[in-house]
N, CA, C and O atoms as a GROMACS GRO file, in nm:
protein
  268
    1MET      N    1  -0.599   7.155   0.863
    1MET     CA    2  -0.581   7.004   0.815
    1MET      C    3  -0.588   6.921   0.962
    1MET      O    4  -0.522   6.957   1.059
    2SER      N    5  -0.666   6.820   0.963
    2SER     CA    6  -0.677   6.741   1.083
    2SER      C    7  -0.570   6.631   1.074
    2SER      O    8  -0.534   6.595   0.962
    3HIS      N    9  -0.517   6.576   1.181
    3HIS     CA   10  -0.420   6.478   1.190
    3HIS      C   11  -0.472   6.349   1.275
    3HIS      O   12  -0.551   6.364   1.368
    4LYS      N   13  -0.429   6.239   1.242
    4LYS     CA   14  -0.454   6.123   1.317
    4LYS      C   15  -0.337   6.086   1.401
    4LYS      O   16  -0.225   6.064   1.354
    5ALA      N   17  -0.368   6.078   1.536
    5ALA     CA   18  -0.266   6.038   1.625
    5ALA      C   19  -0.225   5.888   1.623
    5ALA      O   20  -0.310   5.800   1.626
    6MET      N   21  -0.107   5.866   1.618
    6MET     CA   22  -0.055   5.726   1.627
    6MET      C   23   0.057   5.715   1.724
    6MET      O   24   0.124   5.812   1.761
    7THR      N   25   0.077   5.583   1.768
    7THR     CA   26   0.185   5.559   1.857
    7THR      C   27   0.284   5.467   1.776
    7THR      O   28   0.244   5.381   1.698
    8ILE      N   29   0.417   5.494   1.803
    8ILE     CA   30   0.519   5.406   1.757
    8ILE      C   31   0.613   5.363   1.861
    8ILE      O   32   0.631   5.437   1.958
    9ARG      N   33   0.673   5.255   1.851
    9ARG     CA   34   0.784   5.229   1.943
    9ARG      C   35   0.916   5.225   1.875
    9ARG      O   36   0.926   5.154   1.775
   10LEU      N   37   1.024   5.300   1.920
   10LEU     CA   38   1.152   5.306   1.874
   10LEU      C   39   1.251   5.252   1.966
   10LEU      O   40   1.232   5.258   2.087
   11SER      N   41   1.346   5.204   1.922
   11SER     CA   42   1.465   5.164   2.015
   11SER      C   43   1.528   5.288   2.066
   11SER      O   44   1.511   5.393   2.005
   12PRO      N   45   1.597   5.281   2.172
   12PRO     CA   46   1.669   5.412   2.222
   12PRO      C   47   1.761   5.478   2.119
   12PRO      O   48   1.775   5.600   2.117
   13GLU      N   49   1.830   5.390   2.026
   13GLU     CA   50   1.907   5.446   1.929
   13GLU      C   51   1.828   5.516   1.819
   13GLU      O   52   1.865   5.622   1.768
   14GLN      N   53   1.723   5.455   1.787
   14GLN     CA   54   1.639   5.536   1.688
   14GLN      C   55   1.578   5.658   1.735
   14GLN      O   56   1.569   5.755   1.660
   15ALA      N   57   1.534   5.658   1.858
   15ALA     CA   58   1.474   5.782   1.917
   15ALA      C   59   1.584   5.894   1.930
   15ALA      O   60   1.560   6.012   1.906
   16GLU      N   61   1.707   5.847   1.971
   16GLU     CA   62   1.814   5.949   1.983
   16GLU      C   63   1.856   5.997   1.844
   16GLU      O   64   1.887   6.115   1.833
   17MET      N   65   1.859   5.917   1.737
   17MET     CA   66   1.896   5.964   1.609
   17MET      C   67   1.782   6.053   1.554
   17MET      O   68   1.808   6.157   1.494
   18LEU      N   69   1.658   6.012   1.575
   18LEU     CA   70   1.535   6.103   1.531
   18LEU      C   71   1.542   6.229   1.592
   18LEU      O   72   1.525   6.330   1.524
   19GLU      N   73   1.565   6.236   1.715
   19GLU     CA   74   1.582   6.372   1.802
   19GLU      C   75   1.689   6.446   1.751
   19GLU      O   76   1.671   6.566   1.729
   20THR      N   77   1.803   6.390   1.726
   20THR     CA   78   1.923   6.462   1.671
   20THR      C   79   1.889   6.518   1.529
   20THR      O   80   1.915   6.635   1.500
   21VAL      N   81   1.832   6.435   1.444
   21VAL     CA   82   1.800   6.497   1.301
   21VAL      C   83   1.696   6.599   1.314
   21VAL      O   84   1.700   6.694   1.235
   22ALA      N   85   1.598   6.593   1.405
   22ALA     CA   86   1.504   6.702   1.418
   22ALA      C   87   1.565   6.823   1.484
   22ALA      O   88   1.525   6.934   1.449
   23SER      N   89   1.647   6.812   1.567
   23SER     CA   90   1.716   6.928   1.634
   23SER      C   91   1.808   6.992   1.534
   23SER      O   92   1.803   7.114   1.520
   24VAL      N   93   1.891   6.918   1.463
   24VAL     CA   94   1.981   6.981   1.385
   24VAL      C   95   1.915   7.046   1.249
   24VAL      O   96   1.966   7.138   1.184
   25SER      N   97   1.802   6.984   1.222
   25SER     CA   98   1.711   7.035   1.099
   25SER      C   99   1.622   7.153   1.146
   25SER      O  100   1.559   7.219   1.064
   26ASN      N  101   1.616   7.179   1.286
   26ASN     CA  102   1.533   7.275   1.347
   26ASN      C  103   1.389   7.248   1.302
   26ASN      O  104   1.318   7.335   1.252
   27GLN      N  105   1.349   7.122   1.324
   27GLN     CA  106   1.217   7.082   1.283
   27GLN      C  107   1.158   6.995   1.404
   27GLN      O  108   1.232   6.923   1.470
   28PRO      N  109   1.035   7.003   1.428
   28PRO     CA  110   0.967   6.908   1.525
   28PRO      C  111   0.985   6.768   1.480
   28PRO      O  112   0.984   6.735   1.361
   29VAL      N  113   1.002   6.680   1.588
   29VAL     CA  114   1.015   6.537   1.557
   29VAL      C  115   0.902   6.492   1.467
   29VAL      O  116   0.924   6.421   1.369
   30SER      N  117   0.776   6.534   1.501
   30SER     CA  118   0.659   6.482   1.422
   30SER      C  119   0.669   6.513   1.270
   30SER      O  120   0.623   6.438   1.184
   31GLU      N  121   0.733   6.631   1.244
   31GLU     CA  122   0.753   6.670   1.095
   31GLU      C  123   0.852   6.584   1.041
   31GLU      O  124   0.831   6.536   0.930
   32VAL      N  125   0.956   6.558   1.101
   32VAL     CA  126   1.057   6.453   1.047
   32VAL      C  127   0.997   6.336   1.020
   32VAL      O  128   1.014   6.285   0.909
   33ILE      N  129   0.921   6.275   1.114
   33ILE     CA  130   0.861   6.142   1.090
   33ILE      C  131   0.763   6.153   0.976
   33ILE      O  132   0.762   6.066   0.888
   34ARG      N  133   0.680   6.257   0.973
   34ARG     CA  134   0.586   6.260   0.850
   34ARG      C  135   0.656   6.267   0.718
   34ARG      O  136   0.612   6.206   0.621
   35ALA      N  137   0.764   6.340   0.712
   35ALA     CA  138   0.845   6.343   0.594
   35ALA      C  139   0.915   6.214   0.560
   35ALA      O  140   0.938   6.185   0.442
   36ALA      N  141   0.947   6.138   0.658
   36ALA     CA  142   1.016   6.008   0.633
   36ALA      C  143   0.899   5.913   0.584
   36ALA      O  144   0.920   5.834   0.492
   37ILE      N  145   0.785   5.919   0.642
   37ILE     CA  146   0.661   5.829   0.597
   37ILE      C  147   0.636   5.860   0.456
   37ILE      O  148   0.629   5.773   0.370
   38ASP      N  149   0.622   6.001   0.430
   38ASP     CA  150   0.599   6.036   0.290
   38ASP      C  151   0.684   5.986   0.178
   38ASP      O  152   0.638   5.947   0.071
   39SER      N  153   0.827   5.990   0.212
   39SER     CA  154   0.922   5.942   0.138
   39SER      C  155   0.911   5.793   0.117
   39SER      O  156   0.925   5.747   0.003
   40HIS      N  157   0.887   5.714   0.221
   40HIS     CA  158   0.874   5.572   0.216
   40HIS      C  159   0.762   5.532   0.137
   40HIS      O  160   0.774   5.431   0.067
   41ILE      N  161   0.648   5.599   0.138
   41ILE     CA  162   0.529   5.570   0.087
   41ILE      C  163   0.548   5.586  -0.074
   41ILE      O  164   0.506   5.507  -0.158
   42GLY      N  165   0.620   5.708  -0.098
   42GLY     CA  166   0.648   5.734  -0.242
   42GLY      C  167   0.739   5.631  -0.311
   42GLY      O  168   0.726   5.599  -0.429
   43THR      N  169   0.824   5.585  -0.235
   43THR     CA  170   0.922   5.480  -0.295
   43THR      C  171   0.850   5.345  -0.308
   43THR      O  172   0.864   5.278  -0.411
   44VAL      N  173   0.773   5.303  -0.206
   44VAL     CA  174   0.695   5.176  -0.220
   44VAL      C  175   0.586   5.181  -0.334
   44VAL      O  176   0.569   5.087  -0.412
   45ALA      N  177   0.518   5.295  -0.335
   45ALA     CA  178   0.404   5.307  -0.426
   45ALA      C  179   0.470   5.293  -0.569
   45ALA      O  180   0.402   5.253  -0.664
   46GLY      N  181   0.586   5.323  -0.582
   46GLY     CA  182   0.648   5.315  -0.727
   46GLY      C  183   0.699   5.176  -0.765
   46GLY      O  184   0.735   5.150  -0.880
   47ASP      N  185   0.702   5.084  -0.664
   47ASP     CA  186   0.763   4.951  -0.675
   47ASP      C  187   0.674   4.858  -0.744
   47ASP      O  188   0.559   4.843  -0.702
   48GLU      N  189   0.718   4.790  -0.854
   48GLU     CA  190   0.630   4.695  -0.922
   48GLU      C  191   0.563   4.588  -0.851
   48GLU      O  192   0.450   4.547  -0.880
   49ASN      N  193   0.641   4.542  -0.753
   49ASN     CA  194   0.589   4.424  -0.670
   49ASN      C  195   0.487   4.478  -0.584
   49ASN      O  196   0.394   4.404  -0.554
   50PHE      N  197   0.491   4.597  -0.538
   50PHE     CA  198   0.386   4.661  -0.463
   50PHE      C  199   0.264   4.675  -0.547
   50PHE      O  200   0.153   4.639  -0.509
   51GLN      N  201   0.289   4.728  -0.660
   51GLN     CA  202   0.164   4.754  -0.766
   51GLN      C  203   0.100   4.634  -0.795
   51GLN      O  204  -0.023   4.632  -0.807
   52GLN      N  205   0.176   4.519  -0.809
   52GLN     CA  206   0.107   4.392  -0.846
   52GLN      C  207   0.035   4.338  -0.732
   52GLN      O  208  -0.072   4.281  -0.751
   53GLY      N  209   0.086   4.350  -0.608
   53GLY     CA  210   0.016   4.311  -0.483
   53GLY      C  211  -0.104   4.398  -0.463
   53GLY      O  212  -0.202   4.343  -0.412
   54LEU      N  213  -0.114   4.526  -0.493
   54LEU     CA  214  -0.214   4.606  -0.483
   54LEU      C  215  -0.334   4.559  -0.596
   54LEU      O  216  -0.454   4.552  -0.569
   55ARG      N  217  -0.285   4.535  -0.703
   55ARG     CA  218  -0.383   4.487  -0.807
   55ARG      C  219  -0.457   4.357  -0.765
   55ARG      O  220  -0.578   4.338  -0.783
   56GLU      N  221  -0.373   4.272  -0.708
   56GLU     CA  222  -0.430   4.139  -0.659
   56GLU      C  223  -0.524   4.161  -0.544
   56GLU      O  224  -0.627   4.094  -0.535
   57ARG      N  225  -0.490   4.253  -0.454
   57ARG     CA  226  -0.578   4.285  -0.332
   57ARG      C  227  -0.717   4.339  -0.391
   57ARG      O  228  -0.827   4.300  -0.349
   58ILE      N  229  -0.700   4.427  -0.487
   58ILE     CA  230  -0.828   4.494  -0.540
   58ILE      C  231  -0.910   4.386  -0.621
   58ILE      O  232  -1.033   4.391  -0.620
   59GLU      N  233  -0.845   4.292  -0.690
   59GLU     CA  234  -0.915   4.192  -0.754
   59GLU      C  235  -0.989   4.093  -0.653
   59GLU      O  236  -1.103   4.053  -0.678
   60ARG      N  237  -0.928   4.057  -0.547
   60ARG     CA  238  -0.987   3.983  -0.436
   60ARG      C  239  -1.103   4.051  -0.379
   60ARG      O  240  -1.204   3.984  -0.357
   61ALA      N  241  -1.100   4.171  -0.354
   61ALA     CA  242  -1.195   4.246  -0.296
   61ALA      C  243  -1.313   4.263  -0.389
   61ALA      O  244  -1.426   4.256  -0.339
   62GLN      N  245  -1.299   4.285  -0.526
   62GLN     CA  246  -1.396   4.288  -0.625
   62GLN      C  247  -1.465   4.161  -0.628
   62GLN      O  248  -1.588   4.159  -0.634
   63SER      N  249  -1.392   4.046  -0.623
   63SER     CA  250  -1.452   3.909  -0.638
   63SER      C  251  -1.536   3.886  -0.516
   63SER      O  252  -1.643   3.827  -0.533
   64LEU      N  253  -1.501   3.926  -0.390
   64LEU     CA  254  -1.580   3.903  -0.274
   64LEU      C  255  -1.713   3.985  -0.291
   64LEU      O  256  -1.820   3.934  -0.259
   65LEU      N  257  -1.704   4.114  -0.343
   65LEU     CA  258  -1.829   4.193  -0.359
   65LEU      C  259  -1.918   4.136  -0.466
   65LEU      O  260  -2.036   4.168  -0.466
   66ARG      N  261  -1.870   4.052  -0.558
   66ARG     CA  262  -1.953   4.000  -0.661
   66ARG      C  263  -2.044   3.874  -0.620
   66ARG      O  264  -2.144   3.836  -0.680
   67LYS      N  265  -1.990   3.819  -0.506
   67LYS     CA  266  -2.055   3.704  -0.447
   67LYS      C  267  -2.182   3.729  -0.374
   67LYS      O  268  -2.242   3.635  -0.322
   0.00000   0.00000   0.00000
């Protein structure tokens, strides 16, 4: 599986907490971050406001393509 490299900026407190969670969980920091992102995306994807915004964005894109 290929991965896309990205850069994020964390506060010193966030970085320390992230490193602590990774260390205690015996996981690489990158895996903890990927798991957190997966969890957040899963939560957001099920949100009705997000779904409505997504439908609106799709409708706008389709409208632009019809022009």
